[in-house]
Every structure is written in C-alpha cells, then in structure tokens.
Jmol script that loads the backbone (N, CA, C; Angstrom):
load data "model"
ATOM      1  N   MET A   1      -1.298  -9.499  30.607  1.00  0.00           N
ATOM      2  CA  MET A   1      -0.111  -9.021  29.811  1.00  0.00           C
ATOM      3  C   MET A   1      -0.834  -9.508  28.844  1.00  0.00           C
ATOM      4  N   VAL A   2      -1.330  -8.777  28.103  1.00  0.00           N
ATOM      5  CA  VAL A   2      -2.434  -9.516  26.490  1.00  0.00           C
ATOM      6  C   VAL A   2      -1.431  -9.507  25.572  1.00  0.00           C
ATOM      7  N   ALA A   3      -2.011 -11.008  24.851  1.00  0.00           N
ATOM      8  CA  ALA A   3      -0.671 -10.454  23.727  1.00  0.00           C
ATOM      9  C   ALA A   3      -0.799 -10.103  22.565  1.00  0.00           C
ATOM     10  N   SER A   4       0.367  -9.814  21.711  1.00  0.00           N
ATOM     11  CA  SER A   4       0.315  -8.862  20.432  1.00  0.00           C
ATOM     12  C   SER A   4       1.580  -9.460  19.521  1.00  0.00           C
ATOM     13  N   TYR A   5       0.748  -9.904  18.361  1.00  0.00           N
ATOM     14  CA  TYR A   5       1.167 -10.989  16.702  1.00  0.00           C
ATOM     15  C   TYR A   5       1.306  -9.002  16.116  1.00  0.00           C
ATOM     16  N   PRO A   6       2.194  -9.934  14.893  1.00  0.00           N
ATOM     17  CA  PRO A   6       2.456  -9.393  13.947  1.00  0.00           C
ATOM     18  C   PRO A   6       0.962  -9.899  12.745  1.00  0.00           C
ATOM     19  N   PRO A   7       1.094  -8.040  12.328  1.00  0.00           N
ATOM     20  CA  PRO A   7       0.146  -8.286  10.898  1.00  0.00           C
ATOM     21  C   PRO A   7      -0.207  -9.149  10.329  1.00  0.00           C
ATOM     22  N   LEU A   8      -0.768 -10.348   9.214  1.00  0.00           N
ATOM     23  CA  LEU A   8      -0.521 -11.067   8.734  1.00  0.00           C
ATOM     24  C   LEU A   8      -1.497 -10.878   7.115  1.00  0.00           C
ATOM     25  N   ILE A   9      -0.639 -10.936   6.346  1.00  0.00           N
ATOM     26  CA  ILE A   9      -0.618 -10.392   5.210  1.00  0.00           C
ATOM     27  C   ILE A   9      -1.977 -10.983   4.029  1.00  0.00           C
ATOM     28  N   LEU A  10      -2.606 -11.016   3.606  1.00  0.00           N
ATOM     29  CA  LEU A  10      -4.142 -11.980   3.115  1.00  0.00           C
ATOM     30  C   LEU A  10      -3.909 -11.928   1.862  1.00  0.00           C
ATOM     31  N   GLY A  11      -3.393 -10.801   1.472  1.00  0.00           N
ATOM     32  CA  GLY A  11      -4.026  -9.986   0.344  1.00  0.00           C
ATOM     33  C   GLY A  11      -2.184  -9.033  -0.123  1.00  0.00           C
ATOM     34  N   GLN A  12      -1.617  -9.050  -1.359  1.00  0.00           N
ATOM     35  CA  GLN A  12      -0.815  -8.652  -1.809  1.00  0.00           C
ATOM     36  C   GLN A  12      -1.287  -7.882  -2.950  1.00  0.00           C
ATOM     37  N   PRO A  13      -0.289  -6.254  -2.417  1.00  0.00           N
ATOM     38  CA  PRO A  13      -0.740  -5.526  -3.922  1.00  0.00           C
ATOM     39  C   PRO A  13      -0.053  -6.319  -5.132  1.00  0.00           C
ATOM     40  N   GLU A  14      -1.076  -5.917  -6.279  1.00  0.00           N
ATOM     41  CA  GLU A  14      -0.028  -7.159  -7.396  1.00  0.00           C
ATOM     42  C   GLU A  14      -0.190  -5.966  -8.691  1.00  0.00           C
ATOM     43  N   ASP A  15       0.848  -6.675  -9.818  1.00  0.00           N
ATOM     44  CA  ASP A  15       1.204  -5.255 -10.596  1.00  0.00           C
ATOM     45  C   ASP A  15       0.613  -5.129 -11.334  1.00  0.00           C
ATOM     46  N   HIS A  16       1.219  -3.864 -11.696  1.00  0.00           N
ATOM     47  CA  HIS A  16       0.034  -3.205 -12.591  1.00  0.00           C
ATOM     48  C   HIS A  16       0.307  -2.595 -13.195  1.00  0.00           C
ATOM     49  N   VAL A  17      -0.061  -2.850 -15.022  1.00  0.00           N
ATOM     50  CA  VAL A  17      -0.426  -2.028 -16.351  1.00  0.00           C
ATOM     51  C   VAL A  17      -0.238  -1.036 -16.228  1.00  0.00           C
ATOM     52  N   GLY A  18      -0.813   0.638 -16.463  1.00  0.00           N
ATOM     53  CA  GLY A  18      -1.023   1.531 -16.675  1.00  0.00           C
ATOM     54  C   GLY A  18      -0.583   2.283 -17.378  1.00  0.00           C
ATOM     55  N   SER A  19      -2.126   2.798 -18.236  1.00  0.00           N
ATOM     56  CA  SER A  19      -1.310   3.540 -20.139  1.00  0.00           C
ATOM     57  C   SER A  19      -1.410   5.087 -19.252  1.00  0.00           C
ATOM     58  N   VAL A  20      -0.726   5.928 -20.001  1.00  0.00           N
ATOM     59  CA  VAL A  20      -0.016   7.184 -19.278  1.00  0.00           C
ATOM     60  C   VAL A  20      -1.853   7.885 -19.813  1.00  0.00           C
ATOM     61  N   GLY A  21      -2.359   8.685 -18.405  1.00  0.00           N
ATOM     62  CA  GLY A  21      -2.546  10.092 -18.260  1.00  0.00           C
ATOM     63  C   GLY A  21      -4.854   8.609 -17.624  1.00  0.00           C
ATOM     64  N   GLY A  22      -4.288   7.192 -17.990  1.00  0.00           N
ATOM     65  CA  GLY A  22      -4.729   6.476 -17.457  1.00  0.00           C
ATOM     66  C   GLY A  22      -4.900   6.594 -15.689  1.00  0.00           C
ATOM     67  N   SER A  23      -5.613   5.332 -15.162  1.00  0.00           N
ATOM     68  CA  SER A  23      -5.344   5.680 -13.305  1.00  0.00           C
ATOM     69  C   SER A  23      -5.032   3.111 -12.821  1.00  0.00           C
ATOM     70  N   ALA A  24      -4.415   4.003 -11.742  1.00  0.00           N
ATOM     71  CA  ALA A  24      -4.518   2.440 -11.648  1.00  0.00           C
ATOM     72  C   ALA A  24      -4.833   2.516  -9.887  1.00  0.00           C
ATOM     73  N   SER A  25      -4.980   1.186  -9.675  1.00  0.00           N
ATOM     74  CA  SER A  25      -5.352   1.427  -7.753  1.00  0.00           C
ATOM     75  C   SER A  25      -4.623   0.306  -7.346  1.00  0.00           C
ATOM     76  N   LEU A  26      -3.195   0.483  -6.236  1.00  0.00           N
ATOM     77  CA  LEU A  26      -2.939  -0.960  -5.211  1.00  0.00           C
ATOM     78  C   LEU A  26      -4.189  -1.355  -4.193  1.00  0.00           C
ATOM     79  N   SER A  27      -3.801  -2.231  -3.589  1.00  0.00           N
ATOM     80  CA  SER A  27      -4.592  -2.585  -2.647  1.00  0.00           C
ATOM     81  C   SER A  27      -4.423  -3.618  -1.281  1.00  0.00           C
ATOM     82  N   VAL A  28      -4.433  -3.676  -0.270  1.00  0.00           N
ATOM     83  CA  VAL A  28      -4.066  -4.868   0.290  1.00  0.00           C
ATOM     84  C   VAL A  28      -4.554  -5.013   1.671  1.00  0.00           C
ATOM     85  N   THR A  29      -4.927  -6.847   2.098  1.00  0.00           N
ATOM     86  CA  THR A  29      -5.874  -6.935   2.557  1.00  0.00           C
ATOM     87  C   THR A  29      -4.562  -7.105   3.872  1.00  0.00           C
ATOM     88  N   ALA A  30      -5.460  -6.370   5.086  1.00  0.00           N
ATOM     89  CA  ALA A  30      -4.203  -7.760   6.091  1.00  0.00           C
ATOM     90  C   ALA A  30      -5.487  -7.803   7.597  1.00  0.00           C
ATOM     91  N   THR A  31      -4.303  -8.763   8.711  1.00  0.00           N
ATOM     92  CA  THR A  31      -5.983  -8.957   9.477  1.00  0.00           C
ATOM     93  C   THR A  31      -4.432  -8.655  10.908  1.00  0.00           C
ATOM     94  N   GLY A  32      -5.368  -8.102  11.933  1.00  0.00           N
ATOM     95  CA  GLY A  32      -4.120  -8.092  12.754  1.00  0.00           C
ATOM     96  C   GLY A  32      -4.957  -8.123  14.847  1.00  0.00           C
ATOM     97  N   CYS A  33      -4.599  -8.503  15.444  1.00  0.00           N
ATOM     98  CA  CYS A  33      -5.108  -8.309  16.717  1.00  0.00           C
ATOM     99  C   CYS A  33      -5.475  -7.097  17.492  1.00  0.00           C
ATOM    100  N   SER A  34      -4.203  -6.091  16.217  1.00  0.00           N
ATOM    101  CA  SER A  34      -5.602  -4.487  16.443  1.00  0.00           C
ATOM    102  C   SER A  34      -5.568  -3.529  15.770  1.00  0.00           C
ATOM    103  N   THR A  35      -5.666  -2.407  15.642  1.00  0.00           N
ATOM    104  CA  THR A  35      -5.754  -1.530  14.854  1.00  0.00           C
ATOM    105  C   THR A  35      -4.618  -1.785  13.929  1.00  0.00           C
ATOM    106  N   LEU A  36      -4.693  -1.572  12.501  1.00  0.00           N
ATOM    107  CA  LEU A  36      -3.696  -1.925  10.938  1.00  0.00           C
ATOM    108  C   LEU A  36      -3.331  -0.946  10.841  1.00  0.00           C
ATOM    109  N   SER A  37      -2.020   0.424  10.626  1.00  0.00           N
ATOM    110  CA  SER A  37      -1.597   1.136   9.824  1.00  0.00           C
ATOM    111  C   SER A  37      -0.340   1.040   8.480  1.00  0.00           C
ATOM    112  N   HIS A  38      -1.249   1.688   7.668  1.00  0.00           N
ATOM    113  CA  HIS A  38      -0.970   1.653   7.404  1.00  0.00           C
ATOM    114  C   HIS A  38       0.179   2.880   6.239  1.00  0.00           C
ATOM    115  N   GLN A  39       1.073   2.743   5.138  1.00  0.00           N
ATOM    116  CA  GLN A  39       1.930   3.369   5.081  1.00  0.00           C
ATOM    117  C   GLN A  39       1.923   3.369   3.363  1.00  0.00           C
ATOM    118  N   TRP A  40       1.867   4.061   1.960  1.00  0.00           N
ATOM    119  CA  TRP A  40       2.801   3.330   0.929  1.00  0.00           C
ATOM    120  C   TRP A  40       3.925   3.723   1.312  1.00  0.00           C
ATOM    121  N   ARG A  41       4.733   2.933   0.102  1.00  0.00           N
ATOM    122  CA  ARG A  41       6.054   4.234  -0.323  1.00  0.00           C
ATOM    123  C   ARG A  41       6.300   3.293  -1.940  1.00  0.00           C
ATOM    124  N   PHE A  42       6.485   4.979  -2.401  1.00  0.00           N
ATOM    125  CA  PHE A  42       7.251   4.695  -4.315  1.00  0.00           C
ATOM    126  C   PHE A  42       8.796   5.011  -3.802  1.00  0.00           C
ATOM    127  N   ASN A  43       9.232   3.477  -4.826  1.00  0.00           N
ATOM    128  CA  ASN A  43      10.568   3.584  -5.023  1.00  0.00           C
ATOM    129  C   ASN A  43      11.650   3.987  -3.621  1.00  0.00           C
ATOM    130  N   GLY A  44      11.212   2.697  -2.364  1.00  0.00           N
ATOM    131  CA  GLY A  44      11.686   3.136  -1.002  1.00  0.00           C
ATOM    132  C   GLY A  44      10.848   4.773   0.949  1.00  0.00           C
ATOM    133  N   ASN A  45      10.258   5.491  -0.494  1.00  0.00           N
ATOM    134  CA  ASN A  45      10.423   6.501   0.281  1.00  0.00           C
ATOM    135  C   ASN A  45       8.786   6.683   0.520  1.00  0.00           C
ATOM    136  N   PRO A  46       8.209   7.329   1.488  1.00  0.00           N
ATOM    137  CA  PRO A  46       7.233   7.024   2.239  1.00  0.00           C
ATOM    138  C   PRO A  46       5.969   8.303   1.201  1.00  0.00           C
ATOM    139  N   ILE A  47       5.071   8.437   1.179  1.00  0.00           N
ATOM    140  CA  ILE A  47       4.081   8.805  -0.199  1.00  0.00           C
ATOM    141  C   ILE A  47       2.640   9.873   0.521  1.00  0.00           C
ATOM    142  N   PRO A  48       3.477  10.067   0.765  1.00  0.00           N
ATOM    143  CA  PRO A  48       2.257  11.678   1.888  1.00  0.00           C
ATOM    144  C   PRO A  48       0.741  11.267   2.047  1.00  0.00           C
ATOM    145  N   GLY A  49       0.106  11.055   2.903  1.00  0.00           N
ATOM    146  CA  GLY A  49      -1.104  10.158   2.318  1.00  0.00           C
ATOM    147  C   GLY A  49      -1.537   9.451   2.611  1.00  0.00           C
ATOM    148  N   ALA A  50      -1.019   8.797   2.133  1.00  0.00           N
ATOM    149  CA  ALA A  50      -0.935   6.515   1.475  1.00  0.00           C
ATOM    150  C   ALA A  50      -1.337   6.661   2.482  1.00  0.00           C
ATOM    151  N   THR A  51      -2.504   6.419   3.178  1.00  0.00           N
ATOM    152  CA  THR A  51      -2.580   5.757   4.838  1.00  0.00           C
ATOM    153  C   THR A  51      -3.350   4.672   5.445  1.00  0.00           C
ATOM    154  N   ALA A  52      -4.099   4.045   3.440  1.00  0.00           N
ATOM    155  CA  ALA A  52      -5.106   3.355   3.963  1.00  0.00           C
ATOM    156  C   ALA A  52      -4.211   2.182   2.618  1.00  0.00           C
ATOM    157  N   SER A  53      -5.716   1.277   4.069  1.00  0.00           N
ATOM    158  CA  SER A  53      -5.247   0.107   2.769  1.00  0.00           C
ATOM    159  C   SER A  53      -6.016  -0.133   1.282  1.00  0.00           C
ATOM    160  N   THR A  54      -5.662   1.122   0.584  1.00  0.00           N
ATOM    161  CA  THR A  54      -5.929   1.052  -0.858  1.00  0.00           C
ATOM    162  C   THR A  54      -4.433   2.573  -1.266  1.00  0.00           C
ATOM    163  N   TYR A  55      -4.285   1.893  -2.039  1.00  0.00           N
ATOM    164  CA  TYR A  55      -3.236   3.679  -2.583  1.00  0.00           C
ATOM    165  C   TYR A  55      -4.441   3.776  -4.359  1.00  0.00           C
ATOM    166  N   PRO A  56      -5.019   4.739  -4.445  1.00  0.00           N
ATOM    167  CA  PRO A  56      -5.675   5.051  -6.139  1.00  0.00           C
ATOM    168  C   PRO A  56      -4.922   6.142  -6.384  1.00  0.00           C
ATOM    169  N   LYS A  57      -4.593   6.153  -8.391  1.00  0.00           N
ATOM    170  CA  LYS A  57      -3.163   6.914  -9.086  1.00  0.00           C
ATOM    171  C   LYS A  57      -4.497   7.686  -9.527  1.00  0.00           C
ATOM    172  N   SER A  58      -4.561   8.535 -10.162  1.00  0.00           N
ATOM    173  CA  SER A  58      -4.953   8.951 -11.798  1.00  0.00           C
ATOM    174  C   SER A  58      -4.074   9.719 -12.433  1.00  0.00           C
ATOM    175  N   ASN A  59      -5.431  10.259 -14.105  1.00  0.00           N
ATOM    176  CA  ASN A  59      -3.436  11.150 -14.726  1.00  0.00           C
ATOM    177  C   ASN A  59      -2.746  10.248 -14.398  1.00  0.00           C
ATOM    178  N   LEU A  60      -1.644   8.854 -14.610  1.00  0.00           N
ATOM    179  CA  LEU A  60      -0.916   8.675 -14.708  1.00  0.00           C
ATOM    180  C   LEU A  60       0.096   9.085 -15.651  1.00  0.00           C
ATOM    181  N   ALA A  61       1.134   9.330 -15.562  1.00  0.00           N
ATOM    182  CA  ALA A  61       2.839   9.146 -15.792  1.00  0.00           C
ATOM    183  C   ALA A  61       3.813   9.470 -16.715  1.00  0.00           C
ATOM    184  N   LEU A  62       4.925   9.445 -16.747  1.00  0.00           N
ATOM    185  CA  LEU A  62       5.806   8.176 -17.084  1.00  0.00           C
ATOM    186  C   LEU A  62       6.548   8.451 -15.695  1.00  0.00           C
ATOM    187  N   THR A  63       6.811   9.288 -15.296  1.00  0.00           N
ATOM    188  CA  THR A  63       7.106   9.613 -13.553  1.00  0.00           C
ATOM    189  C   THR A  63       6.540   8.990 -12.852  1.00  0.00           C
ATOM    190  N   ASN A  64       5.111   8.038 -12.901  1.00  0.00           N
ATOM    191  CA  ASN A  64       4.789   7.542 -12.275  1.00  0.00           C
ATOM    192  C   ASN A  64       5.360   5.809 -12.081  1.00  0.00           C
ATOM    193  N   ALA A  65       6.281   5.318 -12.717  1.00  0.00           N
ATOM    194  CA  ALA A  65       6.773   3.793 -12.828  1.00  0.00           C
ATOM    195  C   ALA A  65       7.963   3.633 -12.253  1.00  0.00           C
ATOM    196  N   GLY A  66       7.779   2.774 -11.812  1.00  0.00           N
ATOM    197  CA  GLY A  66       8.801   2.205 -10.171  1.00  0.00           C
ATOM    198  C   GLY A  66       7.987   0.916  -8.998  1.00  0.00           C
ATOM    199  N   TYR A  67       9.152   1.213  -8.311  1.00  0.00           N
ATOM    200  CA  TYR A  67       8.209   0.276  -7.539  1.00  0.00           C
ATOM    201  C   TYR A  67       7.756   0.966  -6.137  1.00  0.00           C
ATOM    202  N   TYR A  68       6.327   0.306  -6.154  1.00  0.00           N
ATOM    203  CA  TYR A  68       5.367   0.444  -4.234  1.00  0.00           C
ATOM    204  C   TYR A  68       5.563  -0.767  -4.152  1.00  0.00           C
ATOM    205  N   CYS A  69       4.957  -0.558  -2.426  1.00  0.00           N
ATOM    206  CA  CYS A  69       5.470  -1.526  -1.576  1.00  0.00           C
ATOM    207  C   CYS A  69       4.893  -0.642  -0.413  1.00  0.00           C
ATOM    208  N   VAL A  70       3.716  -1.710   0.303  1.00  0.00           N
ATOM    209  CA  VAL A  70       3.141  -0.764   1.478  1.00  0.00           C
ATOM    210  C   VAL A  70       3.714  -1.741   2.517  1.00  0.00           C
ATOM    211  N   LEU A  71       3.065  -1.189   3.960  1.00  0.00           N
ATOM    212  CA  LEU A  71       3.716  -1.104   5.089  1.00  0.00           C
ATOM    213  C   LEU A  71       3.197  -1.024   5.575  1.00  0.00           C
ATOM    214  N   VAL A  72       2.660  -2.619   6.405  1.00  0.00           N
ATOM    215  CA  VAL A  72       1.453  -2.639   7.567  1.00  0.00           C
ATOM    216  C   VAL A  72       2.160  -2.674   8.100  1.00  0.00           C
ATOM    217  N   SER A  73       2.034  -2.448   9.338  1.00  0.00           N
ATOM    218  CA  SER A  73       1.455  -2.401  11.703  1.00  0.00           C
ATOM    219  C   SER A  73       1.165  -2.051  11.799  1.00  0.00           C
ATOM    220  N   GLY A  74       0.182  -3.307  13.447  1.00  0.00           N
ATOM    221  CA  GLY A  74       0.723  -2.502  14.253  1.00  0.00           C
ATOM    222  C   GLY A  74       0.688  -1.608  15.664  1.00  0.00           C
ATOM    223  N   PRO A  75       0.177  -1.354  16.747  1.00  0.00           N
ATOM    224  CA  PRO A  75       0.904  -0.962  18.217  1.00  0.00           C
ATOM    225  C   PRO A  75       1.899  -1.758  18.459  1.00  0.00           C
TER     226      PRO A  75
END
end "model"
wireframe off; spacefill off
backbone 0.3
color backbone group
C-alpha cells in the first residue's frame, strides 16, 4: 500500500490591485506525492479552463473585482 498525503501549499496567491484595462496574474506553489490538480475559483465558482498553477487575467474590468482562490488536490 502506497501512502498518500494531501498537497502542501508552499506559496499562497497574493492580493492584487489592478487597473481597468490592465492585467494581473495569480499563482500558487504546491507540492505533493503525486500529480496535482488545480482549479481557480472566482467568488466561489470554478473558472472554466483555469486549471494551471497560475491564473493570468488581462484587460481587467470592474466586473473582475472579487474573491479569487485555488483548490489544489491530488488523486
């Protein structure tokens, strides 16, 4: 039987303040005993296609203001 451990977050995403029309990039650094999965969320809802350790956003608008987080998981 192979031991399984939850992912360990080494670097949390940092708060960002952006300008309308500008860009921002969020990132997380994590490690685990297997391949990790990422899912970025905006105000609690999954962002379609945002499944990498970084989440870049360009052409910012007021509607992009809110709470972003990332779920990191292993198999």
